[in-house]
N, C-alpha and C positions, 0 to 999 in steps of 0.2 A: 437582526445583525447580519444575516447571511447576504441580504441584498445590498448592504452598505459597504462591505469590505472588499476592496479590489484584490483580485487574485494575481499571482505572479505568472500564471499560465499564459503562454503566448500562442494563440490559435494560428495554425498554418493557413496559407492562402489557398492551398489545394484541398481536395476532398480528404477527410480524415475520420478514423474511428476515435471516439473519446470514451475510453473505458474508465471505470472507477466504481468502487462500492457505492451502494445507495447511501444517500445522505451526505455525499462529498460536495454537492452543489452543482452537478453537471447541467441540469436543466436551468437553474437560476443563471449560471454563467452564460449559457448560450442565448437565453432570452434577452439578457442585457446586451450581448454583443451582436445579435442578429434579430432585431425586433421585427424586421419585414420578411423574414424567411417563411417559406411554405413549411408548416409544422405538422408532423404526423406522430401522435403520441400513442404508442402501442399498449400503454397501460390502461387506456380507455377501453372498456369492454366492447362497445359497439364498433370502434375503429379496429380493434383486434379481430373481431369476428369477420368484419368486412374484408380485411386484407388477408386473413387466413384462408378464407374461401376462394379468394381471387387475387393473388399477388400481382397480376398484370394490371390491376387497378392503379397501381403506382404510376405506370407509364402513362395511362390515360389522364390522371390528375396533373402530371407534370406537363404534358402536351397542351392541356387546357389552360395552363397558367404560364405562358411564355415570358411574362414580366418578372416571374420569380426566379432569380438566378441562384438562390441558395435553398436547398431542401434539407431540413433536419428531421431525422427519424429517431425518435426517442425509444430506447430499449429494443434495439434491433434484434437481440438474441431471441426475442419472443417469436419472431417469424423470420428465421434465417433464409427462407426461400426468396425473400425480397432481394437478397444479394445477387441472384441471377438477373433480375430485372435491372438493378443498378449497374451491373457489369455490362449488360447490353447497351444501356444508355451511355456509359462512359466510352465504350468501343465505338459508338457512332459519333464520337468527338463533340458531344453536346457540351456546352459551356456552363454546365450546372455544377456548383460545388455541393457535394453531398457531405453532411455531417451526421455520423451514425453513432449514437451513444449506446453504451451497454454496461450492465453491472455484472455480467457473467460472460466469459469467453467460451464456455463449455459447448453449447450448441453450435456456435460459429465455427469452432475448431472441427467439430464432427461433420459439418456440412460443407467444409472447404472454404475457409476464409482466404486460402491461397488463391482462390478465384480472383481476388482483388489485389493480390500481391504486386507491389510496385506501382499500383494505381491509387491506392488509398493509404495514407500515412496512419500509423498507430500511435496514439497519444493516451496518457493516463492523467486523471485528475485525482489528487491526493487530499487528505484532510488539510486543514489550515496549517501553514507554516508560521512560526513565531514572527517572522519578518512581515507577514501579511497582517497580523494582528497588531503589531507595533506595541504601543503603550497598553493595549488591552491584554497583552500576553501576560499570564500569571503562571509561573512554573508549578507551584503547588496545586493550583486548580487544574492545570493541564494533566498532571499526574493522576488526578482523581477522575476527571471527566473526559479526558482525551481532547481531540481538536476537530471532531466532526462538525461541520457547519450546522447540520440538522439538530445537533445536541446543543451547541452554543447559542443558537438562535431561539431555543425553546424557553418558555416561562419557567418550566420545571426541568432543567437539564438532566438531573439524576433519574427522573422517571422515564424520560425519553430514552436515555441510555440503557436503562434496565429492560425496556421492551424491544430494543434494537435487534438483539440477537434472536429473540423469539420470533420477531417479524421475519427475519431472514430465514429461519428454519421453516416457518410456515409457508411463506410466499415463494421463496427461491428453491428451497430443497424439496419440500413436500409437494408443492404444486407442479414442479418440473419433473417429479418422479425420479429424483437423483438417488434417493435411498429408499429401501423397502421398510426399514424399521427406524422410525423417528426416535423411539426411546433409546436405541443403541447409539444413534448419532448424538443425542443430547448428553449421554454419559461420556461419549468420546470427547465432546467439546470441553467438558469439565476436566477430564483426565489430561487432555493435551495442553490445557492452560498451565499445568505445572512445568511444561517444556518451554514456555516463553522465555527467551533469552538464554536457553540452554542447548547443549548438543542433543539433537533429536535421536531418541532411541525408540524406534517403532515397536520393538518387542515389549519393552516396558509399558508403553502406552496400551498395547493390546492386552497385556496381562492385567493392568490396572482396571480397565473397563470390561474385561472378560469378553473380548471380541477377537475373532481371528485376525492374524497379522495382515493378511491380504485385504481384509475389509478395512482395517485402519489405514493402510496405504491408500486405498480408494477414497476414504474420508478426507485424508490430507490433500489429495488431488482436488477434491470438491472445494475445500477451503481456498486453495490456490486459484481455481477457476472462478470462484466467486470474489476473488481479490481480497479475501478476508485475512489471508496469511501468506507468508513467503518463507523460503529457506535461504540461508546465507552460506555460500560455500567457503571453504578454507583457502587462504592465500598460500600458494605453493610455488610461486615463480622463483626459479633459481634458488631453491631452498637449500640452506647449508645444514639444516637439521631435519630429521624425519618429522613429518607433520601428520596429524590424524586426517581421516578421510570424510568423516560424517559432518553434515551441515548443522548449523544452528537454526532454530525455529523462532519465528516472531509473528504475533498478530499485527495487523496493519495499523492499529490505533491503540494507544495506551489505555484509553478509557474502556474500550471493548475488552481488553485483557483484564482490567480490574473487575468488570462485571462477571466475567466467566470464572475468574479465579476464586474458588471457595476459600474462606478463611475460618479457622477455628482456634481453640485454645493452644494447639501445638504449633501453630504458624507464627513466625516472627513478622510483625508488621514491617520492620525495616527491610526484610528480605523481599517481601512483595513489592514495596516501594522501590527498592533497588532494581528489580526486574522491570518495573514500569519506567523508571528513569532511563535505563538502557534502551528499552523499546522506543521511548520518545525520541531519543537521539537518532536511532537508526531509521525511524520513519521520516525524520527530517533529512537524513543523508540520502535516502532512497528518493524522496520527493525532489530534493535539490538536483540530484543527478538526472532524474526523469525530465525535469523542466529544462535541463541543459542538454537534451537530446542524447542521453545515455553515453556521454563522451568518456565516462569513467565506469568502474565497477566497484561494488561494495562487497568486502569479504570480512572474515574474522581470521585470527591466527592462533593456532595452538600446536605446540610440538608434542611429539610422543613422550617427551620428558616432563610435560606439564606446564611449560612456559606459555603464557597466553596473553593476548590483548583483544579487546572487544571488537574493534573495527579497523579495517584497512581500506582506504579509498585509493584506487590505483587506476591511472589512465593517462590520456593525452594532456590533461590539465594539472593534476595534482598527484602526490604520493604522500598520503597522510596515514599516520598510525595514531589511533585514538583509544584511550582507556577512559572508562566512565566509573566514577566512584560516588556513591551516595553518602558522602561524608563531608563535613566542613573542615576537617583537619587532615593534611596529607602526611602519611607515614612513609618512611623509606621503602618499605616492602610494596607500597602502592605503585612505585615506579619500576619495579623489577622487570616486569614483562616488557615495558617500553624500552628499557635499557638493553635488554636482550635483543629486541627487534632492531634497535638502532645499531647494535653491534653487527648484526647480519645484513642490515640494509641502511648504510650510512647516508644514502641519498634521500631517505624519508624525512618528513617533518613530523615530530612527535608532539602529541597534545594529551594532557590529562584534564578531563572535565570533572569538576567537583562542585559541592554545594556551598563553598565559601564565597567570599566577596572580593578577594584580591587576585590580581594577576601576579603570578610568580614564575621565575625561571629557575629550574632545578636541573643541573647537569645536562643542559641543552634541551630540556623538555619544558615546553610552555604549559603552565598550569592555569586554566581559565575557569572562571565561574560558568557553570553549565548554561545559565540563562544568557550570558553574554555571547557565548558561542552560537547558541540557537538563533538569537536575534541578528547575529552577523552573517548567518548563512543565507545569502541572497542569490537566487538563480540569475538575477538580472545583472549581477556585477561580476 
C-alpha cells in the first residue's frame, strides 16, 4: 500500500532536511521521487561504520560521481559530523541538492544544525492524511490502527503497531543512549498516555510512574525530539478573558496512542476513543499546516473559568475554532465553548466535528461529520 499511495508532500527544489518518525514513508517517498540519486543509507551497518570512521569519505564519493546532482543521506542523525562536510560542499557553490532524512533531531540539535541554517530547508513527513487515502480512508479503522504507512501496508497491521513503540525504545532510545533506565522510560510512556488530549501536568505524570519531575521533563523532550509527541500551546491573542498557561499533550498518531494507553475494567472505552478522535483531528491539522509551509499555527483555548475548545488554527490563511465530539447527537452544551469563543473572536469560523452523518448549521456554527472534514483537509487546495 505504501508504494501505491501518492503523498501530498511537495519536495523543495533546494537542499532540505526531511524529518519524520520512522514508518512515515520517508525512504519510500524519496526513492520514488529521486530514483537516480546518489543514496547513502546510514542504517546499513557497513556504511555506518565507514562514514563514522571517516566522514570526509562523503566528499570523495560526491567528487567521484559528478553526474549525480542529488545526494540522499538516510538517517543523517546517525552521523551528524557529516553536516560539516555538507556545509563545506554547499559553501563551494556546488550544484548538488542534498536531501537529509532523520527520525530524530536530538543529535543534530546538539551538534549544531544551525551550521546549515538558511542553506537547507526543514520539512517534515507525517502519517497519511485522509485525503491521501481517499476512498481507502476508514474513520473507525484509523482510530484503532492510526495512519502510519508502515502499519497500513502490513499484512497484520495490529501486530506491527504493537511492536512499533518497543522498536523505538530499543533502537532509538536505548541504542542512542538517551536514557539510563529503560524500565523507567517504559513506565513513563504508559503514564503519559493518560495525558493524550489533556492539559499536561508533569508533576502528576512523575508521581504516577514514581520518577523525579526533572527526569519526566527530559523524557517528554526525548519524545518530542523523536517526533513521537508534541505540545499544543494555548491561544491567548488579544484575550478578553484570563486563559490558562499549560499546554496540551498529544502523540503524533492515534494508533500509537491506542497501543500505549492501557485499558482495564475502570476505563471507559468511549473516553479512550474520544481522545483518539481528538488526536486524529489534530494530527491532520498539524500535517496540513506543515505541508502548507507553516503559514498558520495550531493552538487550543481554555479560560481560567473553564470555557474550552479543542483547537484554534490561526494565521495568514485561516482563523478556525474547532470542537471535536465523539458522539452522533449534538447537544446544546456541546456548542457552549464555541459560542463563547465566537463571542470573544467574531472574526473566527467555528466548526463542530462529530460522528453523525449530516451537515448542520447551529447558531452560526457549522457542524460537520468528522470524516467529511478530514477528507476535505487538502494541503494542495
